[in-house]
DODOVEX-989821 format. One record per residue (C-alpha): residue in one letter; x, y, z negated. Coordinates in steps of 0.001 Angstrom, whole numbers, plus 500000, padded with zeros to 6 digits. Last residue first. Example, Ala and Ser with C-alpha at 12.3 -4.5 7.8 and 13.67 -1.06 7.14 Angstrom:
# DODOVEX-989821
S513670498940492860
A512300495500492200
END
This chain:
# DODOVEX-989821
N514277521286501883
E513783522138505569
E511275519911507305
L511622517729510368
P508609515429510292
T509224511690509645
F508547509771512851
G506676510860516007
G509708512498517605
G511067514060514428
F513295512480511787
V514470508859511703
E515865507408508473
Q518284504624507502
A517887502889510847
P517683499107511182
S519353497491514225
V518020496355517608
I520432495434520409
V519009494866523907
V521250493591526718
A519945493984530277
K519891491044532697
P516090491045533026
D516225494667534267
E512934496392535121
K510243494116533705
A512575492764531017
V513078496268529589
A509341496855529146
S508748493402527641
K511607493792525176
L510316497223524129
N506745495976523704
H507940493177521403
I509986495593519294
E507149498116518934
T505673496795515658
V508990497238513853
T509133500932514628
L511084502773517321
A514119504930517990
C515590504608521506
M519206504760522684
L520080503815526260
I523618502690527069
S524528503000530728
R526670500836532978
D529389501527535510
M531154498293536372
G534796497853535364
T534242494134534939
Y536615493742532011
M535699496580529615
G532425497516531339
K531898501239531774
G529710503699529894
A527402506694530304
I525101507477527369
A521336507769527920
T518758509070525404
V515201507723525457
G512015509215524007
R509112506930523082
K505710506746524756
L505961502944524573
D504769501957528055
S505348505117530116
L508507506363528406
I509956502855528144
R509303502213531850
R510816505555532826
S513951504755530840
V514250501287532391
T513925502731535913
D516539505417535326
A519031503293533374
K519256500453535843
D522821499327535031
T521776498265531546
I522887498218527908
I519855498930525712
L520508500104522125
A517489500065519815
L517294501961516518
L514742500838513928
Q512363502283511338
Q510585500233508668
R507634502078507121
R508429503337503655
Q508788501785500229
R510923503499497642
P508384503359494846
A508760506121492257
L510061504960488849
L513542506488488861
A512617509573490900
R509666510202488556
L511927509921485522
G514119512770486723
K513599514219490164
P511410513562493164
K512705515222496354
G511354518535497544
A507790519490498384
V505646516376498425
P504146515092501664
A500790513345501267
P501157509593501182
E501370507556504413
G498601505040505061
F497211506703508161
R494518508956506704
P495375508268503075
L492663508103500389
V494344508865497078
E492785507396493925
G491805503838494846
T494350503882497647
A497160503758495089
R500099505884496185
T499505508569493586
M502423508440491160
T502165511820489411
V500463510255486371
T503338507806485875
A505201509924483316
V502067510504481196
A501266506803480743
F504946506002480127
I505274508701477474
T502144507487475665
L503150503819475851
F506616504667474491
T505076506609471596
H502830503602470860
F505822501258470609
L507983503691468618
I505226504295466062
G504674500553465623
L508409499841465447
G508865502510462764
I505929501138460746
I507391497611460892
V510899498824460013
Q509713500863457028
G507535497954455851
S510482495625455538
V511011492560457691
P511546489450455551
G507913488385455884
V505903491164457472
S506029494412455504
S503192496895455762
R502070496280452170
I505343497794450908
I504792500894453035
F501270501339451632
E502617500936448078
Q505117503728448713
M502353505908450133
N500454505922446843
A497758504106444849
P496910501777447695
P493241501205448658
V491995497764447571
P492357494285449162
F492408495597451754
L491605499216452634
W494954500744453592
I496603497770455293
K493507496942457335
A492852500613458129
V496389501069459522
W496027497945461688
S492564499040462820
A493926502433463925
F496710500712465866
L494291498201467425
I491905500966468484
L494788502955469981
F496013499884471860
I492533499327473304
W492411502984474361
Y495727502656476174
Y494497499484477852
N491698500808480020
R492338503541482579
R495666504910481362
L497319501507480989
R495873500251484277
R497425503223486071
G500754503001484258
F501235499306485014
A500243499702488673
E502529502714489079
W505419500843487492
V504807497700489555
S505247499782492681
I502479500566495152
P501766499499498767
F502676495858498042
S504115494195501121
P502654492206504007
T504954491870507054
L502844491096510124
L499447492202508777
S500779495325507074
E502831496111510183
A499747495831512382
L497761498141510096
N500515500743509948
E501115500574513708
A497420500878514567
W496950503837512242
E499968505708513587
P498671505139517126
S495666507278516128
P492142506030516522
H489790507419519191
F486822509776519133
P488829513027519595
P486607514207517949
V484398513018515064
L482152510013514429
M483961507064516041
A487232508169514422
A485649507581510991
Y485219503888511835
F488770503343513032
D490862505994511333
T489637506407507760
E487703503184507266
M490176500850508966
L493137502246507039
R491087502264503821
V490344498562504159
R494004497808504803
Y495088499626501638
A492296497964499638
W493779494555500534
L497251495509499310
E495837497507496398
Y494141494399495017
Y497441492515495125
R499124495341493204
Y496253495326490675
R496774491622490052
R500365492278488973
A499267495156486734
E496545492923485279
I499036490253484250
F501306492838482604
L498308494320480771
F497222490878479542
W500727490471478070
L500298493771476222
V496922492546474946
L498657489470473488
L501332491636471866
T498600493755470243
N496815490562469118
L499965489513467307
M500057492879465550
I496401492501464524
V497157489052463054
S500031490683461156
H497470492359458900
H497224489191456794
V493795487646456203
N493084487570452445
S490461490320452624
Q488165488345454881
S485716489830457408
F488043492660458400
A490780490580460044
I488441487963461544
S486184490530463205
L489188492560464312
T490735489532466007
A487499488531467754
G486928492040469097
T490513492352470323
A490420488955472049
V487109489841473703
V488393493220474924
A491676491823476240
W489988488905478006
N487417491288479502
T490229493397480926
T491728490304482554
T488361489347484064
D487767492865485384
L491040492701487295
R490103489287488673
Q486830490748489898
R488793493409491778
W490913490651493280
V487843488967494704
N486336492258495907
A489542493214497732
R489636489854499518
Q485998490162500555
I486546493683501872
E489588492426503795
A487487489705505437
R484682492143506286
F487141494516507945
L488736491674509921
H485300490578511137
V484497494139512198
M487865494432513962
A487138491263515952
T483726492607516948
V485317495880518073
F487757493937520254
E484928491870521704
S483051495036522655
T486160496465524283
K486921493338526279
L489396490565525401
R490625488782528507
Y491765485233527780
G494123483752530391
R496964483028528031
Y496529486272526048
T495008489546527229
W493994492592525218
V491834495617525958
P490451494200529204
Q489151496760531712
E485416496708532179
E484363496156535744
V482301499026537017
P478865497901538064
E478021498817541650
E475555501611541821
K472527500628543781
K471851502838546730
P468525504524546797
K466337503189549543
S466113505263552674
R462572505742553835
P461860504404557267
K461604506880560107
S458181506591561748
S457088509869560262
K453428510220559695
V451727513175561302
A449047514855559331
M446137516377561278
END
């Protein structure tokens, strides 16, 4: 005979929901993790839209050059009495289109740079360990939003667009110019007659041919010299926005044309009489090293310390907040640094 227990069954305890910690707070608003991800998604879509718009503008400029070249060649070869200088004028027009496209390409790279930063270390970080973005990524993206600047130089943009599209247009125009002089109205009897036909008004044929050869030689040298410039995100996909380290310093023409842009680095001096507490606060909040120097007031005679801390432009606000929490009377001096090596900045490498 089964005996039923009179003891009531214990109900499983309900787990209390853990309150999600806010990622970002501002004037009473508490941004949660899901809301932060939503904001990043909207930013990503906005930068994609910007990049697409400027990419279409690049295609528009190239189309102008192609259409102008096709129309000029059609006119030049359809009538024998059309002077060959019309092809030379079209060459100058295409060169102007190239300058416009190089400028537009720098704007395109600015938006593409931000897109790549979010792709490589926000979305990709969700798929592989350690499953979180790097502080380097956040600083680069924040600095690009606070102080926008072109990620590539005008020389790299000019050389890249020249190699991709315009060099071949210039070659077609040069070959068409030679064919126009040679074939119309009839082929020349000798080279001397070809040189005479090449003249433009008072400018002799020797000068015109020399300028044409010099112009295309310059384009060839420039296209080859800028091949090693690989800061464009369309070709090199950086993890945190910094280019791959190159052994040694650039020399020659590459050193002259290479962009000198790098992330702004600063040196902060904090004058305080609470050196220990301020140092610990900076270490915990900013994860930056601090060096203390003993000092004494000139007139007060009070013992005070000078703390030195290297940081980036995006950490200035956090530094002021950390110091104000421990010593509101402290003096903070922030000045630009020429270069900072080690400690989360440029790696220490022997040249």
